[in-house]
N, C-alpha and C positions, 0 to 999 in steps of 0.2 A: 511399464506404465507408471505415470506420475499423477498423483492427486494433489490438488491445491485447494485449500479451504480457508476462507477469511472469516473473521468474527470481530465483534466489537463495535459495529455501527449502531446508530440510534439517533434520537432526537435530542438536540442540545440548544440552549440559548446562545445568541451571539456573545462572544467573549469567553465562552466555556471551552472545555477540553474533552477530547476523546482519545482513546488509544485503540488502534486497530492491530489485530494479530493475524498472521498468516502461517499456516502449517503446510509444509511440503513433505510428501512421502512417496516412496516408490522405489523402483529398482535402479534408479540413476543416483549416484552419489560420488563425489560431492556436487552440489549445485553451484552454478556460476552466479551471474548477476541476478539479483532479486530486486523487485521494485513494485511500486504502487502507481497505478493509473486511475483516472477518474473520468466519468462521463456525466456531465450535468444535463438537465432538461434541454433538449434541442441543440445540444452541442456535440462536437466530436470528442472521442476519447483522447485524453491528453496525459502525458507523463507528469507525475507529481514528484517522485523521487526514486532514486535507485541506489543500491549499495552493492559493490563487488565483493567477491569472496575474500579479498584482502582488506575490506573495510573502507574503500574509497567511496565517497558519496557525492551526489549531485542533486540539485533541487530545481524545480520550476521557480522562476522569479516571483511568482505570485504567492509562494508559500515560504520563501526563505525567511529565516528568523522566527517562524511560527511553528513549523513542522520539523520533526527529527525522525530520521529513519535509522533503525538498528537491526542487527541480526544476531542469532545464536546458531553458529554453525553446528554445534554438537546436537542441537535439537531440530535443525532444519526449519527454523522459525525466522520470520522477519516481522518487524513491528513498525508502526507509524504513530508517533506521538504527535497529536494535533492540538495546539494551544491557540488561544485568541481567535477562535473560529469566527468566520464571517458568513453571512447568508450566501454569498457567492461560492462558498466551499460546498454547498449542497450538491450532492452527486452520488452516483453509485461508484464505490471504490473497488478496484480490481487488483488483485495480487498477480504478479507476473514473475515466473521463475524460469531461468535458463538452465537446461540440463542436457548435456551432450550437445547435439546439433539442433535440438528442438527447443521451443519455448512453450510454456504451459500457463494457462489462465485459470483462476478461480471463478466462481459463479458471481462474485460481487457481494458487497455489503452496503446497504443504504446509509448515508449520512445526511441528516437534515438539520440545518441550522436556522433557527427562527430568529426574527429580528425583534 
């Protein structure tokens, strides 16, 4: 069984920054690809960024240059540093972890960016 828990969401003004954290724990180790998705009001869930176990990263075009994903394999943690936030970044952010042949999701953390 794998548990995934996000933290770090909140309310921030446009142009501000937030750092999301995600902790993965359980009987599967090491974890494979870890990533962040988001779902805005009335929108479908979309990939924000991911990072492989070797450190390869990729980002949605809408966040390139503003967000940075990183991970700490020793702690089974993944982070999302979000800078220059925009109102359109408002969403519930979900952590996604690949372990073995399955994928696991956290409960999500709300990020609200005010204009």
